[in-house]
N, CA, C and O atoms as a GROMACS GRO file, in nm:
protein
  352
    1MET      N    1  12.732  12.048  26.809
    1MET     CA    2  12.725  12.190  26.778
    1MET      C    3  12.853  12.230  26.705
    1MET      O    4  12.962  12.192  26.746
    2ASN      N    5  12.841  12.304  26.599
    2ASN     CA    6  12.954  12.348  26.519
    2ASN      C    7  13.011  12.476  26.578
    2ASN      O    8  12.937  12.570  26.606
    3LYS      N    9  13.144  12.480  26.598
    3LYS     CA   10  13.204  12.600  26.657
    3LYS      C   11  13.223  12.712  26.554
    3LYS      O   12  13.248  12.826  26.592
    4PHE      N   13  13.211  12.680  26.427
    4PHE     CA   14  13.224  12.781  26.323
    4PHE      C   15  13.085  12.828  26.283
    4PHE      O   16  13.005  12.750  26.231
    5GLN      N   17  13.058  12.952  26.306
    5GLN     CA   18  12.928  13.007  26.270
    5GLN      C   19  12.944  13.087  26.141
    5GLN      O   20  13.018  13.186  26.137
    6LEU      N   21  12.876  13.045  26.037
    6LEU     CA   22  12.881  13.115  25.910
    6LEU      C   23  12.769  13.218  25.904
    6LEU      O   24  12.654  13.189  25.936
    7LYS      N   25  12.807  13.337  25.862
    7LYS     CA   26  12.707  13.442  25.849
    7LYS      C   27  12.639  13.427  25.713
    7LYS      O   28  12.703  13.385  25.616
    8PRO      N   29  12.513  13.460  25.705
    8PRO     CA   30  12.445  13.454  25.576
    8PRO      C   31  12.505  13.557  25.480
    8PRO      O   32  12.552  13.662  25.522
    9ARG      N   33  12.502  13.524  25.351
    9ARG     CA   34  12.552  13.617  25.250
    9ARG      C   35  12.468  13.743  25.248
    9ARG      O   36  12.347  13.741  25.269
   10LEU      N   37  12.537  13.854  25.223
   10LEU     CA   38  12.466  13.980  25.213
   10LEU      C   39  12.403  13.992  25.075
   10LEU      O   40  12.457  13.943  24.976
   11SER      N   41  12.291  14.055  25.071
   11SER     CA   42  12.229  14.081  24.941
   11SER      C   43  12.307  14.193  24.872
   11SER      O   44  12.390  14.257  24.935
   12ALA      N   45  12.281  14.218  24.746
   12ALA     CA   46  12.351  14.321  24.671
   12ALA      C   47  12.334  14.458  24.736
   12ALA      O   48  12.426  14.540  24.733
   13ASP      N   49  12.216  14.482  24.793
   13ASP     CA   50  12.191  14.612  24.856
   13ASP      C   51  12.273  14.629  24.984
   13ASP      O   52  12.319  14.739  25.013
   14GLU      N   53  12.293  14.523  25.060
   14GLU     CA   54  12.364  14.530  25.186
   14GLU      C   55  12.516  14.530  25.169
   14GLU      O   56  12.587  14.575  25.259
   15SER      N   57  12.567  14.482  25.056
   15SER     CA   58  12.712  14.472  25.038
   15SER      C   59  12.776  14.604  24.997
   15SER      O   60  12.898  14.619  25.006
   16THR      N   61  12.697  14.700  24.951
   16THR     CA   62  12.752  14.830  24.913
   16THR      C   63  12.727  14.930  25.025
   16THR      O   64  12.627  14.920  25.095
   17PRO      N   65  12.819  15.026  25.042
   17PRO     CA   66  12.799  15.124  25.149
   17PRO      C   67  12.674  15.207  25.124
   17PRO      O   68  12.631  15.226  25.010
   18GLY      N   69  12.617  15.257  25.232
   18GLY     CA   70  12.494  15.334  25.222
   18GLY      C   71  12.512  15.466  25.150
   18GLY      O   72  12.422  15.509  25.078
   19ASN      N   73  12.627  15.532  25.169
   19ASN     CA   74  12.648  15.660  25.101
   19ASN      C   75  12.795  15.672  25.060
   19ASN      O   76  12.879  15.597  25.108
   20PRO      N   77  12.825  15.766  24.972
   20PRO     CA   78  12.963  15.779  24.923
   20PRO      C   79  13.065  15.808  25.033
   20PRO      O   80  13.180  15.764  25.023
   21MET      N   81  13.025  15.880  25.138
   21MET     CA   82  13.119  15.912  25.246
   21MET      C   83  13.164  15.785  25.318
   21MET      O   84  13.282  15.773  25.352
   22ASP      N   85  13.073  15.691  25.342
   22ASP     CA   86  13.111  15.564  25.404
   22ASP      C   87  13.214  15.490  25.319
   22ASP      O   88  13.309  15.432  25.371
   23PHE      N   89  13.193  15.494  25.188
   23PHE     CA   90  13.285  15.428  25.097
   23PHE      C   91  13.423  15.494  25.103
   23PHE      O   92  13.524  15.424  25.108
   24MET      N   93  13.428  15.627  25.103
   24MET     CA   94  13.555  15.700  25.105
   24MET      C   95  13.631  15.677  25.235
   24MET      O   96  13.753  15.664  25.233
   25VAL      N   97  13.561  15.672  25.346
   25VAL     CA   98  13.626  15.647  25.475
   25VAL      C   99  13.689  15.508  25.476
   25VAL      O  100  13.802  15.492  25.523
   26GLY      N  101  13.619  15.410  25.424
   26GLY     CA  102  13.674  15.274  25.416
   26GLY      C  103  13.794  15.266  25.324
   26GLY      O  104  13.891  15.197  25.355
   27ALA      N  105  13.789  15.336  25.212
   27ALA     CA  106  13.901  15.337  25.118
   27ALA      C  107  14.022  15.406  25.178
   27ALA      O  108  14.135  15.362  25.157
   28ALA      N  109  14.001  15.514  25.253
   28ALA     CA  110  14.112  15.585  25.316
   28ALA      C  111  14.180  15.496  25.419
   28ALA      O  112  14.303  15.500  25.432
   29LEU      N  113  14.104  15.417  25.491
   29LEU     CA  114  14.161  15.327  25.590
   29LEU      C  115  14.250  15.224  25.523
   29LEU      O  116  14.359  15.195  25.572
   30VAL      N  117  14.204  15.168  25.413
   30VAL     CA  118  14.284  15.068  25.341
   30VAL      C  119  14.413  15.130  25.290
   30VAL      O  120  14.519  15.068  25.301
   31GLN      N  121  14.408  15.251  25.236
   31GLN     CA  122  14.528  15.317  25.185
   31GLN      C  123  14.625  15.349  25.297
   31GLN      O  124  14.746  15.334  25.278
   32SER      N  125  14.577  15.391  25.413
   32SER     CA  126  14.667  15.422  25.524
   32SER      C  127  14.735  15.297  25.576
   32SER      O  128  14.849  15.304  25.621
   33GLN      N  129  14.668  15.184  25.571
   33GLN     CA  130  14.730  15.059  25.614
   33GLN      C  131  14.835  15.014  25.514
   33GLN      O  132  14.937  14.958  25.553
   34ALA      N  133  14.812  15.037  25.386
   34ALA     CA  134  14.907  14.999  25.282
   34ALA      C  135  15.033  15.085  25.290
   34ALA      O  136  15.141  15.038  25.255
   35ALA      N  137  15.021  15.209  25.334
   35ALA     CA  138  15.136  15.299  25.342
   35ALA      C  139  15.234  15.256  25.451
   35ALA      O  140  15.351  15.294  25.447
   36LYS      N  141  15.189  15.178  25.547
   36LYS     CA  142  15.275  15.136  25.658
   36LYS      C  143  15.339  15.001  25.626
   36LYS      O  144  15.325  14.906  25.702
   37ALA      N  145  15.410  14.995  25.514
   37ALA     CA  146  15.475  14.871  25.474
   37ALA      C  147  15.592  14.843  25.568
   37ALA      O  148  15.660  14.935  25.614
   38ARG      N  149  15.613  14.718  25.596
   38ARG     CA  150  15.722  14.679  25.684
   38ARG      C  151  15.855  14.688  25.609
   38ARG      O  152  15.862  14.658  25.490
   39PRO      N  153  15.960  14.730  25.679
   39PRO     CA  154  16.091  14.731  25.613
   39PRO      C  155  16.138  14.589  25.584
   39PRO      O  156  16.098  14.494  25.653
   40GLU      N  157  16.222  14.575  25.483
   40GLU     CA  158  16.272  14.444  25.448
   40GLU      C  159  16.353  14.385  25.563
   40GLU      O  160  16.435  14.454  25.624
   41LYS      N  161  16.329  14.260  25.591
   41LYS     CA  162  16.404  14.192  25.696
   41LYS      C  163  16.533  14.139  25.635
   41LYS      O  164  16.530  14.066  25.536
   42PRO      N  165  16.649  14.174  25.695
   42PRO     CA  166  16.776  14.125  25.639
   42PRO      C  167  16.787  13.973  25.646
   42PRO      O  168  16.732  13.909  25.736
   43ILE      N  169  16.859  13.919  25.551
   43ILE     CA  170  16.887  13.775  25.548
   43ILE      C  171  17.035  13.757  25.578
   43ILE      O  172  17.119  13.824  25.517
   44ARG      N  173  17.067  13.668  25.669
   44ARG     CA  174  17.206  13.646  25.709
   44ARG      C  175  17.278  13.566  25.603
   44ARG      O  176  17.224  13.471  25.547
   45LEU      N  177  17.404  13.606  25.577
   45LEU     CA  178  17.489  13.538  25.480
   45LEU      C  179  17.615  13.493  25.552
   45LEU      O  180  17.685  13.575  25.612
   46ASN      N  181  17.644  13.366  25.548
   46ASN     CA  182  17.766  13.311  25.608
   46ASN      C  183  17.856  13.258  25.499
   46ASN      O  184  17.810  13.194  25.404
   47LEU      N  185  17.985  13.285  25.512
   47LEU     CA  186  18.079  13.230  25.416
   47LEU      C  187  18.212  13.205  25.484
   47LEU      O  188  18.244  13.266  25.587
   48ASP      N  189  18.289  13.115  25.426
   48ASP     CA  190  18.421  13.080  25.479
   48ASP      C  191  18.527  13.149  25.395
   48ASP      O  192  18.526  13.139  25.272
   49ILE      N  193  18.619  13.218  25.462
   49ILE     CA  194  18.734  13.278  25.394
   49ILE      C  195  18.859  13.241  25.471
   49ILE      O  196  18.853  13.204  25.588
   50THR      N  197  18.972  13.252  25.405
   50THR     CA  198  19.098  13.217  25.471
   50THR      C  199  19.133  13.325  25.573
   50THR      O  200  19.091  13.439  25.559
   51PRO      N  201  19.210  13.289  25.675
   51PRO     CA  202  19.251  13.388  25.775
   51PRO      C  203  19.326  13.507  25.713
   51PRO      O  204  19.311  13.620  25.758
   52SER      N  205  19.407  13.482  25.611
   52SER     CA  206  19.482  13.592  25.550
   52SER      C  207  19.388  13.690  25.477
   52SER      O  208  19.408  13.811  25.484
   53VAL      N  209  19.287  13.638  25.408
   53VAL     CA  210  19.190  13.725  25.342
   53VAL      C  211  19.109  13.802  25.446
   53VAL      O  212  19.079  13.920  25.426
   54HIS      N  213  19.073  13.737  25.554
   54HIS     CA  214  18.999  13.803  25.661
   54HIS      C  215  19.080  13.918  25.720
   54HIS      O  216  19.027  14.026  25.744
   55ARG      N  217  19.208  13.894  25.742
   55ARG     CA  218  19.297  13.996  25.796
   55ARG      C  219  19.305  14.116  25.700
   55ARG      O  220  19.296  14.231  25.743
   56LEU      N  221  19.321  14.089  25.570
   56LEU     CA  222  19.326  14.196  25.471
   56LEU      C  223  19.194  14.273  25.463
   56LEU      O  224  19.193  14.395  25.448
   57LEU      N  225  19.084  14.202  25.474
   57LEU     CA  226  18.952  14.264  25.471
   57LEU      C  227  18.934  14.356  25.591
   57LEU      O  228  18.883  14.468  25.577
   58LYS      N  229  18.977  14.310  25.708
   58LYS     CA  230  18.966  14.393  25.829
   58LYS      C  231  19.054  14.517  25.818
   58LYS      O  232  19.014  14.625  25.859
   59LEU      N  233  19.174  14.502  25.763
   59LEU     CA  234  19.263  14.617  25.745
   59LEU      C  235  19.202  14.718  25.648
   59LEU      O  236  19.204  14.839  25.674
   60TYR      N  237  19.146  14.669  25.538
   60TYR     CA  238  19.081  14.757  25.441
   60TYR      C  239  18.966  14.833  25.508
   60TYR      O  240  18.953  14.954  25.490
   61ALA      N  241  18.885  14.762  25.584
   61ALA     CA  242  18.771  14.825  25.651
   61ALA      C  243  18.819  14.931  25.750
   61ALA      O  244  18.761  15.040  25.756
   62LEU      N  245  18.921  14.902  25.827
   62LEU     CA  246  18.975  14.995  25.925
   62LEU      C  247  19.030  15.120  25.856
   62LEU      O  248  19.003  15.232  25.900
   63GLU      N  249  19.105  15.102  25.749
   63GLU     CA  250  19.165  15.214  25.676
   63GLU      C  251  19.059  15.304  25.612
   63GLU      O  252  19.083  15.423  25.592
   64ASN      N  253  18.944  15.248  25.581
   64ASN     CA  254  18.837  15.324  25.516
   64ASN      C  255  18.724  15.363  25.610
   64ASN      O  256  18.620  15.414  25.565
   65GLY      N  257  18.743  15.341  25.739
   65GLY     CA  258  18.642  15.380  25.838
   65GLY      C  259  18.511  15.306  25.824
   65GLY      O  260  18.404  15.363  25.848
   66MET      N  261  18.519  15.181  25.785
   66MET     CA  262  18.399  15.100  25.764
   66MET      C  263  18.408  14.973  25.848
   66MET      O  264  18.516  14.936  25.896
   67SER      N  265  18.295  14.907  25.865
   67SER     CA  266  18.296  14.774  25.925
   67SER      C  267  18.317  14.673  25.813
   67SER      O  268  18.298  14.704  25.696
   68VAL      N  269  18.356  14.552  25.850
   68VAL     CA  270  18.373  14.447  25.750
   68VAL      C  271  18.240  14.422  25.680
   68VAL      O  272  18.237  14.402  25.558
   69SER      N  273  18.132  14.424  25.753
   69SER     CA  274  17.999  14.404  25.693
   69SER      C  275  17.968  14.512  25.590
   69SER      O  276  17.914  14.482  25.483
   70GLU      N  277  18.001  14.637  25.621
   70GLU     CA  278  17.976  14.746  25.525
   70GLU      C  279  18.058  14.727  25.398
   70GLU      O  280  18.008  14.752  25.288
   71VAL      N  281  18.183  14.683  25.412
   71VAL     CA  282  18.267  14.658  25.295
   71VAL      C  283  18.205  14.551  25.208
   71VAL      O  284  18.194  14.567  25.086
   72VAL      N  285  18.164  14.441  25.270
   72VAL     CA  286  18.107  14.329  25.194
   72VAL      C  287  17.975  14.371  25.128
   72VAL      O  288  17.952  14.338  25.012
   73ARG      N  289  17.889  14.444  25.201
   73ARG     CA  290  17.763  14.489  25.143
   73ARG      C  291  17.787  14.582  25.024
   73ARG      O  292  17.718  14.572  24.922
   74THR      N  293  17.885  14.671  25.035
   74THR     CA  294  17.917  14.762  24.925
   74THR      C  295  17.964  14.684  24.803
   74THR      O  296  17.921  14.713  24.691
   75LEU      N  297  18.050  14.587  24.824
   75LEU     CA  298  18.098  14.506  24.712
   75LEU      C  299  17.985  14.427  24.646
   75LEU      O  300  17.979  14.418  24.523
   76ILE      N  301  17.897  14.371  24.727
   76ILE     CA  302  17.784  14.295  24.672
   76ILE      C  303  17.693  14.388  24.593
   76ILE      O  304  17.647  14.353  24.484
   77ASP      N  305  17.666  14.508  24.646
   77ASP     CA  306  17.584  14.605  24.573
   77ASP      C  307  17.645  14.639  24.438
   77ASP      O  308  17.573  14.649  24.338
   78GLN      N  309  17.776  14.655  24.434
   78GLN     CA  310  17.843  14.687  24.307
   78GLN      C  311  17.831  14.572  24.208
   78GLN      O  312  17.827  14.595  24.087
   79LEU      N  313  17.824  14.450  24.256
   79LEU     CA  314  17.813  14.335  24.167
   79LEU      C  315  17.672  14.314  24.113
   79LEU      O  316  17.655  14.280  23.996
   80VAL      N  317  17.572  14.335  24.196
   80VAL     CA  318  17.436  14.295  24.158
   80VAL      C  319  17.345  14.409  24.115
   80VAL      O  320  17.245  14.385  24.047
   81ARG      N  321  17.376  14.532  24.150
   81ARG     CA  322  17.289  14.644  24.114
   81ARG      C  323  17.348  14.720  23.997
   81ARG      O  324  17.460  14.771  24.006
   82PRO      N  325  17.274  14.728  23.887
   82PRO     CA  326  17.326  14.793  23.766
   82PRO      C  327  17.370  14.938  23.789
   82PRO      O  328  17.469  14.982  23.731
   83GLU      N  329  17.297  15.012  23.872
   83GLU     CA  330  17.330  15.154  23.891
   83GLU      C  331  17.462  15.173  23.967
   83GLU      O  332  17.519  15.282  23.964
   84HIS      N  333  17.510  15.069  24.036
   84HIS     CA  334  17.636  15.078  24.109
   84HIS      C  335  17.754  15.018  24.033
   84HIS      O  336  17.868  15.029  24.077
   85ARG      N  337  17.726  14.955  23.921
   85ARG     CA  338  17.834  14.891  23.845
   85ARG      C  339  17.922  14.996  23.778
   85ARG      O  340  17.874  15.097  23.727
   86GLN      N  341  18.051  14.968  23.781
   86GLN     CA  342  18.146  15.057  23.713
   86GLN      C  343  18.152  15.017  23.566
   86GLN      O  344  18.134  14.900  23.531
   87GLN      N  345  18.179  15.114  23.482
   87GLN     CA  346  18.193  15.086  23.339
   87GLN      C  347  18.323  15.011  23.316
   87GLN      O  348  18.428  15.052  23.366
   88ARG      N  349  18.317  14.901  23.243
   88ARG     CA  350  18.438  14.820  23.219
   88ARG      C  351  18.488  14.840  23.080
   88ARG      O  352  18.588  14.781  23.041
   0.00000   0.00000   0.00000
């Protein structure tokens, strides 16, 4: 006995909704599911820096009321995103 049961194909008449309201309700459901997009999952970045650079980075972050991660993210954004680049 096969555990996968295949349903017979629907005829052209059965594959379309019976009335326009059925079609609109189905379309609204699909749109509402698409609106609930998941937020981007962060990707971890590891790098090695010298203790002196780390110390300076921590001091900079402390003086500016930021975390080290926020400082690094800001710098990366300035490098890779055109709208954040400074005119040179």
